[in-house]
C-alpha positions in Angstrom: 100.0 93.6 109.5 97.0 91.6 108.3 93.5 93.2 108.2 91.6 90.2 109.4 88.3 91.9 108.4 89.1 91.5 104.7 91.5 88.5 104.7 90.0 85.7 102.7 92.2 83.0 104.2 93.1 82.0 100.6 96.7 81.1 101.5 98.4 83.0 98.7 100.6 84.8 101.2 101.4 81.6 103.2 102.5 79.8 100.0 104.7 82.7 98.8 106.4 83.7 102.0 110.1 82.9 101.6 110.8 82.5 105.3 107.6 80.8 106.5 106.5 83.8 108.6 102.8 83.5 107.9 100.4 80.9 109.4 96.6 80.7 109.7 95.1 81.7 113.1 92.2 79.8 114.7 89.7 81.6 112.5 91.5 80.7 109.2 92.9 84.2 108.7 96.6 84.9 107.9 98.9 85.9 110.8 102.4 87.2 110.4 105.1 86.3 113.0 107.1 89.5 113.4 110.0 87.6 114.8 110.4 85.7 111.5 109.2 88.2 108.9 112.0 89.9 106.9 109.6 92.6 105.5 110.3 91.6 101.9 106.8 92.6 100.8 106.1 89.4 98.8 102.9 88.7 100.8 101.6 92.2 100.3 102.0 91.9 96.6 100.2 88.5 96.2 97.3 89.2 98.5 94.2 89.4 96.2 92.3 91.7 98.5 95.2 93.9 99.8 94.7 92.7 103.4 98.4 92.9 104.1 100.4 96.0 104.8 104.1 95.7 105.5 105.6 98.6 107.5 109.3 99.0 106.7 111.2 100.3 109.6 
């Protein structure tokens, strides 16, 4: 999940996602496609403002 209130739109997560599950929405904020995401946590670790939280099932 991306907290769009604090997402900077810097692209760090987009560049690091190993499966291409993250894109920018119409406002330039990160958006994770749950159908592609493998919940590896890479994006969560690289986000400079901790805007991403991955909930492991």
